[in-house]
C-alpha positions in Angstrom: -7.6 -2.7 -8.6 -9.8 0.5 -8.2 -8.3 2.3 -11.3 -11.4 2.1 -13.4 -13.6 3.3 -10.5 -11.2 6.1 -9.7 -11.1 7.3 -13.3 -14.9 7.3 -13.5 -15.3 9.2 -10.2 -12.6 11.7 -11.3 -14.4 12.4 -14.5 -17.7 12.9 -12.6 -16.1 15.4 -10.2 -14.4 17.3 -13.1 -17.8 18.2 -14.4 -18.8 19.8 -11.1 -15.8 22.0 -10.8 -16.4 25.7 -11.5 -20.0 25.6 -10.6 -20.9 28.2 -8.0 -24.2 26.6 -7.1 -25.5 23.1 -7.5 -29.2 22.6 -8.6 -31.3 19.6 -7.9 -30.8 18.5 -11.5 -27.0 18.6 -11.0 -27.2 16.5 -7.8 -29.5 13.9 -9.5 -27.2 13.7 -12.5 -24.1 13.3 -10.3 -25.8 10.7 -8.2 -26.9 8.8 -11.3 -23.4 8.7 -12.7 -21.9 7.6 -9.4 -24.5 4.9 -9.3 -23.4 3.6 -12.7 -19.8 3.8 -11.8 -20.3 1.7 -8.7 -22.4 -0.9 -10.5 -19.8 -1.2 -13.2 -17.2 -1.8 -10.5 -19.3 -4.9 -9.4 -20.4 -3.3 -6.1 -23.5 -5.1 -4.7 -26.8 -3.5 -5.5 -27.9 -3.0 -1.9 -24.7 -1.2 -1.2 -25.1 1.1 -4.2 -28.6 2.0 -3.2 -27.6 2.8 0.3 -24.6 4.9 -0.9 -26.6 6.9 -3.4 -29.5 7.6 -1.0 -27.1 9.0 1.6 -25.3 11.1 -1.0 -28.5 12.6 -2.3 -29.8 13.4 1.2 -26.6 15.0 2.3 -26.1 16.9 -1.0 -29.5 18.6 -0.7 -28.7 19.7 2.9 -27.2 22.8 4.3 -23.6 21.5 4.2 -23.7 21.9 0.4 -26.2 24.6 -0.2 -24.3 27.0 2.1 -20.8 26.0 1.1 -18.4 28.3 -0.6 -17.5 25.6 -3.0 -20.3 23.1 -3.5 -18.4 20.8 -5.8 -15.7 20.2 -3.2 -18.3 19.6 -0.6 -19.8 16.9 -2.8 -16.4 15.2 -3.1 -16.0 15.4 0.7 -19.4 13.7 1.1 -18.4 10.9 -1.3 -15.2 10.4 0.6 -16.9 10.2 3.9 -19.6 7.8 2.6 -16.9 5.6 1.1 -15.2 5.4 4.5 -18.5 4.4 6.0 -19.1 1.6 3.5 -15.5 0.3 4.1 -16.1 0.2 7.9 -15.4 3.7 9.3 -12.4 2.8 11.5 -9.8 0.1 11.4 -10.2 -2.6 14.1 -7.3 -4.4 15.8 -7.3 -8.2 16.4 -9.0 -9.3 19.7 -6.5 -11.1 21.8 -7.5 -13.6 24.5 -7.0 -12.6 28.2 -5.3 -16.0 28.7 -3.0 -17.2 25.9 -3.1 -18.7 23.4 -5.2 -16.5 21.2 -6.8 -18.7 18.5 -7.4 -17.2 15.0 -9.4 -19.4 12.6 -9.2 -18.8 8.8 -12.2 -19.7 6.7 -13.0 -19.2 3.0 -13.4 -20.9 -0.4 -10.6 -22.8 -2.1 -8.3 -20.5 -4.1 -9.1 -17.4 -2.0 -5.6 -17.5 -0.6 -6.1 -18.8 2.9 -2.8 -20.7 3.2 -0.7 -17.9 1.9 -2.6 -15.5 4.1 -1.8 -17.7 7.1 1.9 -17.3 6.4 1.6 -13.5 6.0 -0.4 -13.1 9.2 2.1 -15.2 11.1 5.0 -13.0 9.8 3.1 -9.8 10.7 2.3 -11.1 14.2 5.9 -12.2 14.8 7.0 -8.7 13.8 4.6 -7.3 16.5 6.4 -9.3 19.1 4.2 -12.4 19.3 5.1 -16.1 19.0 2.6 -17.6 16.6 1.9 -21.2 15.7 0.6 -22.3 12.2 -1.8 -25.2 12.2 -2.4 -27.3 9.1 -6.0 -28.3 9.2 -6.5 -28.3 5.4 -6.2 -32.0 4.9 -8.2 -32.1 1.7 -6.4 -30.1 -0.9 -3.3 -31.9 -2.3 0.0 -30.6 -0.8 -1.8 -28.0 1.3 0.1 -29.3 4.4 3.4 -29.1 2.6 2.6 -25.6 1.3 2.0 -24.3 4.8 5.2 -25.9 6.0 7.2 -24.2 3.2 5.6 -20.8 4.2 6.3 -21.4 7.9 10.0 -22.1 7.1 10.2 -19.0 5.0 8.8 -16.7 7.8 10.5 -18.7 10.6 7.3 -19.8 12.3 6.6 -23.3 13.6 4.0 -25.4 11.8 1.9 -28.0 13.7 1.1 -30.7 11.1 0.8 -34.2 12.7 -1.3 -35.4 9.7 0.0 -35.7 6.2 -3.0 -34.4 4.4 -3.9 -35.2 0.8 -7.3 -36.6 2.0 -5.8 -38.4 5.1 -6.5 -37.4 8.7 -9.0 -35.7 10.9 -8.8 -31.9 10.9 -10.9 -31.5 14.0 -8.5 -33.5 16.2 -5.6 -31.7 14.6 -7.1 -28.4 15.6 -7.8 -29.6 19.2 -4.4 -31.0 19.7 -2.7 -27.8 18.4 -4.1 -25.8 21.4 -2.3 -28.2 23.9 0.8 -28.1 21.8 0.8 -24.2 21.8 0.5 -24.2 25.6 3.4 -26.6 26.0 5.7 -24.6 23.7 4.7 -21.2 25.0 3.0 -20.0 21.7 0.7 -17.1 22.4 -1.2 -17.2 19.1 -2.6 -20.1 17.1 -3.5 -19.6 13.4 -5.7 -22.4 12.1 -5.7 -22.9 8.3 -8.9 -24.8 7.3 -10.0 -26.5 4.1 -12.1 -24.8 1.5 -14.1 -25.9 -1.6 -14.6 -24.5 -5.0 -18.1 -23.6 -3.9 -20.4 -23.5 -0.9 -21.4 -27.0 0.3 -22.7 -28.6 3.4 -19.6 -30.7 4.1 -17.3 -27.8 4.2 -19.5 -25.8 6.4 -20.0 -28.7 8.8 -16.2 -29.2 9.0 -15.5 -25.5 9.6 -18.2 -25.4 12.3 -16.7 -28.5 14.0 -13.3 -26.9 14.1 -14.7 -23.7 15.5 -16.4 -25.7 18.3 -13.3 -27.6 19.0 -10.9 -24.7 19.4 -13.4 -21.9 20.4 -11.5 -19.2 18.4 -11.2 -15.6 19.5 -11.3 -14.5 15.9 -13.0 -16.3 12.9 -11.5 -14.5 9.8 -13.2 -14.9 6.4 -10.7 -14.7 3.6 -12.2 -13.4 0.4 -10.6 -13.0 -3.1 -11.0 -9.3 -3.9 -11.1 -10.1 -7.6 -14.4 -12.0 -7.1 -17.5 -10.0 -8.3 -21.1 -10.4 -7.2 -20.4 -14.0 -6.0 -18.5 -12.4 -3.1 -21.8 -11.3 -1.5 -23.4 -14.8 -1.5 -20.2 -16.4 -0.3 -19.8 -13.9 2.6 -23.4 -14.4 3.6 -23.0 -18.2 3.6 -19.9 -18.1 5.9 -21.6 -15.5 8.1 -24.6 -17.7 8.7 -22.9 -21.1 8.6 -19.7 -20.5 10.6 -20.0 -17.1 12.1 -17.3 -14.6 11.3 -15.7 -11.8 13.3 -13.6 -10.1 10.6 -12.7 -10.2 6.9 -9.3 -10.2 5.1 -9.2 -9.1 1.4 -6.6 -11.0 -0.7 -5.3 -10.3 -4.1 -5.9 -6.5 -3.9 -3.1 -6.1 -6.5 -5.2 -7.7 -9.2 -6.8 -5.9 -12.1 -10.4 -6.8 -11.4 -13.1 -4.2 -10.7 -12.9 -4.5 -6.9 -16.6 -4.4 -6.1 -16.1 -7.2 -3.4 -14.0 -4.8 -1.3 -16.8 -2.2 -1.3 -19.5 -4.8 -0.7 -18.3 -7.3 1.9 -18.2 -5.0 4.9 -21.8 -3.8 4.3 -23.1 -7.4 3.7 -21.4 -9.2 6.6 -21.6 -6.4 9.1 -18.0 -7.3 10.2 -14.9 -5.1 9.7 -12.2 -5.6 7.2 -9.1 -6.3 9.3 -6.3 -6.8 6.8 -5.5 -6.5 3.1 -3.1 -8.7 1.0 -1.6 -6.7 -1.8 0.9 -9.1 -3.5 2.5 -12.5 -3.6 5.4 -11.7 -1.3 5.1 -12.4 2.4 5.6 -8.7 3.3 2.7 -7.6 1.0 0.3 -7.5 3.9 -1.0 -4.8 6.1 -3.8 -3.6 8.4 -6.8 -2.3 6.4 -7.6 1.4 6.9 -10.9 2.4 5.5 -10.0 6.1 5.3 -6.8 5.5 3.5 -8.5 3.1 1.0 -11.2 5.7 0.3 -8.5 8.3 -0.3 -6.8 6.0 -2.8 -10.0 5.4 -4.7 -10.6 9.1 -5.0 -7.0 9.7 -6.1 -6.0 11.6 -2.9 -2.9 9.3 -2.3 -2.0 7.6 1.0 0.9 9.4 2.6 0.4 7.7 6.0 0.9 4.3 4.6 4.0 5.5 2.7 5.4 6.9 6.0 4.7 3.6 7.8 6.5 1.6 5.0 9.4 3.9 5.2 9.6 3.4 9.0 9.7 -0.4 8.4 12.3 -0.2 5.6 14.7 2.3 7.3 16.4 1.2 10.5 16.9 3.6 13.4 20.6 4.0 12.8 20.0 4.9 9.2 17.3 7.5 10.1 19.6 9.1 12.7 22.5 9.3 10.3 20.3 11.1 7.6 18.8 13.4 10.2 22.2 14.3 11.5 23.4 15.1 8.0 20.4 17.4 7.5 20.8 19.1 10.8 24.6 19.5 10.4 24.5 20.7 6.9 26.8 17.9 5.7 27.2 17.0 2.0 24.9 14.2 0.8 27.1 11.6 -0.8 26.7 8.8 -3.3 27.3 6.3 -0.5 24.3 7.9 1.4 22.3 7.6 -1.8 23.1 3.9 -2.3 21.9 3.2 1.3 18.7 5.1 0.8 18.1 3.5 -2.6 18.5 0.0 -1.1 16.0 0.8 1.7 13.5 2.2 -0.8 13.8 -0.9 -2.9 12.8 -2.9 0.2 9.5 -1.0 0.3 8.4 -2.7 -2.8 7.8 -1.7 -6.5 8.6 2.0 -7.0 5.4 2.5 -9.0 3.3 1.3 -6.0 5.1 3.7 -3.7 4.7 6.6 -6.0 1.0 5.9 -6.5 0.5 6.6 -2.7 1.6 10.3 -3.3 -1.3 12.8 -3.8 -2.1 13.7 -7.3 -0.3 10.7 -8.9 -3.6 9.3 -10.2 -3.3 11.5 -13.3 0.1 10.0 -14.1 -1.0 6.3 -14.3 0.5 5.7 -17.7 3.9 7.0 -16.7 3.9 4.9 -13.5 3.0 1.8 -15.5 6.1 2.3 -17.6 8.4 2.4 -14.5 10.9 -0.4 -14.5 12.5 -1.3 -11.1 15.5 -2.8 -13.0 16.5 0.8 -13.8 17.1 1.4 -10.0 19.2 -1.8 -9.9 21.4 -0.5 -12.7 21.8 2.7 -10.7 22.9 0.8 -7.7 25.3 -1.2 -9.8 27.0 2.0 -11.1 27.5 3.3 -7.6 28.8 -0.1 -6.4 31.4 0.1 -9.2 32.9 3.3 -7.6 35.7 3.4 -5.0 34.9 4.6 -1.5 36.7 7.8 -2.2 34.6 8.4 -5.4 31.3 7.7 -3.5 32.3 10.2 -0.8 33.3 12.9 -3.3 31.8 12.6 -6.8 34.0 15.5 -8.1 36.9 13.1 -8.2 35.2 11.1 -11.1 37.0 12.3 -14.2 36.7 10.9 -17.8 38.9 7.8 -17.2 37.2 7.0 -14.0 33.8 7.2 -15.6 34.9 4.8 -18.3 36.1 2.3 -15.6 32.9 2.6 -13.7 30.8 2.0 -16.8 32.8 -1.1 -17.7 32.4 -2.4 -14.1 28.7 -1.8 -14.0 28.0 -3.1 -17.6 26.5 0.2 -18.7 27.6 3.1 -21.0 29.6 6.2 -20.1 26.4 8.2 -20.9 24.5 6.3 -18.2 27.2 7.2 -15.7 27.1 10.8 -16.8 23.4 11.0 -16.4 23.6 9.6 -12.9 26.2 12.1 -11.8 24.4 15.0 -13.4 21.2 14.1 -11.6 23.0 13.5 -8.3 24.2 17.1 -8.3 20.5 18.1 -8.4 19.8 15.7 -5.6 22.5 17.3 -3.4 20.9 20.7 -4.1 17.5 19.4 -3.2 18.7 17.9 0.1 20.1 21.3 1.0 16.8 23.0 0.0 14.9 20.4 2.0 16.9 21.3 5.1 16.0 25.0 4.6 12.3 24.2 4.1 12.3 22.4 7.4 14.0 25.3 9.2 17.4 23.5 9.4 20.9 25.1 9.2 21.7 26.4 5.7 18.4 28.1 5.2 16.6 28.6 1.9 18.5 29.8 -1.0 17.6 33.3 -2.3 15.3 33.3 -5.2 17.2 33.8 -8.4 16.0 34.9 -11.7 17.0 33.1 -14.8 15.3 33.5 -18.2 16.5 30.1 -19.3 15.0 28.2 -16.3 12.2 30.0 -14.4 12.0 27.2 -11.9 15.3 28.3 -10.4 13.5 31.2 -8.9 11.2 29.1 -6.9 11.4 29.9 -3.3 12.3 27.1 -0.9 13.9 25.0 -3.6 12.7 23.0 -6.5 10.8 19.9 -5.3 10.7 18.3 -8.8 14.5 17.9 -8.8 15.5 20.2 -11.6 15.6 20.1 -15.4 17.7 16.9 -15.6 15.0 14.8 -14.1 15.7 15.2 -10.3 16.9 12.2 -8.3 19.4 9.8 -9.9 17.5 6.8 -10.9 14.2 8.5 -11.5 13.1 8.8 -15.2 13.1 12.3 -16.6 9.8 14.2 -16.1 8.6 12.1 -13.2 7.8 13.8 -9.8 10.8 13.1 -7.6 11.0 11.5 -4.1 13.3 13.0 -1.6 16.6 11.0 -1.3 16.0 9.2 1.9 12.3 8.7 2.9 13.0 9.5 6.6 9.5 9.2 8.1 10.1 12.2 10.4 11.1 14.3 7.3 8.0 13.1 5.4 5.7 14.2 8.2 7.4 17.6 8.4 7.1 18.0 4.7 3.5 17.0 4.7 2.7 19.6 7.3 4.9 22.5 6.3 6.5 22.1 2.9 4.2 22.8 0.0 5.8 21.8 -3.3 5.0 24.2 -6.2 2.4 23.1 -8.7 4.1 21.7 -11.8 2.7 21.0 -15.3 4.1 17.5 -15.7 3.0 17.3 -19.3 5.2 20.2 -20.2 8.1 18.7 -18.3 7.7 15.4 -20.1 7.6 17.3 -23.5 10.7 19.2 -22.6 12.7 16.2 -21.5 11.8 14.3 -24.7 
């Protein structure tokens, strides 16, 4: 969503690099360009004015004038101010001292409230809670049925005594749901309310009546992140008419300019609690202002990547991979298949790679990634016998033909996978050395044909054949097995060499 804004800011910062000292004219020009970039991204004018004023004041202060690298200091200021606009720190849900905790969802029709209710219920259940979904949207056709379908999908009970479709009293349904939750030992009640295509008196009155009936601990305003300047007026209307305690941004995976996300926190004065980033039930997470600011500035989001890896890889799988690294055991195709399956559970590979620092400059390559390619790789491995997966050296010419026929691919595809897998095995060994594990780092070797073989600590890019099996040639490679502990160690202690990806892409072509 923030691609356009990220590109504009990146271009602005590029002009500052190399300058040993910033003049007042440089600061004014930079502030003017950032102002235009924010306005083009549909950020509300009051937010833009506040941001630019703070930027100018800090840029003319001692932290920049006395800095060794003023350009980097400006980037640091922009990053910190973005975090401030987005809320500073993430806030957790406020739970009632005496269950059940009541969470009321409010927003316009089409903002994604009902889908968000299902996602929130799934997330809370994963946290160890017993949520109850309440169907109080009795106006929109099939809204009750939609919530029931979502409840079944996430295995959460739905309280829906009224059929909806214009029939029933939503206030009485909301009131009865609290008693039902107490009887069935549900500790959280999520109330899905009706919306309208626009702000009107009837909708606000109904939402206020439901609020008074259930006395919610949280009133969450759900806003479509693809909405532009209208988001400001809508947020103000719900703040004044219903009273909100938090915000959820839906449809963050859209291609709109994203100004709503940068405006709603400043306008409402309430924190952004969650973000919905896709259509699947698992595309939902806590909103972290600092991580979102880093993404906007192209700095990546390694912490979220680690959290997703922790959720995708079970404890047994992590222990198995760790023991292999510690014991210096050979990484097999069976191991790789398990890791690939877990990585696929983390979502689209392009989204995952975009969280890695420096990937903003490779947006075109990321857009061309096809997840079906990874499914074909899995099919090839599944066509092998257990013995072949354990020892890839057994796979001779006739076996390769059999595997190709079984997976519905060509022998060349099988050859490419096996060739890249050899590089993956080497990289796993080098990763163990980089983290101080048995096996150590390989001695640097000199080779006129491939200078990268002389890189100390191993070649993070995965070698000349394209790195990990399944990754397109020329792309930066992920370690086979995103063990969260290994990622954290890599982030702190393993510095991959700087590579010119444009040259790699040209060579592989």
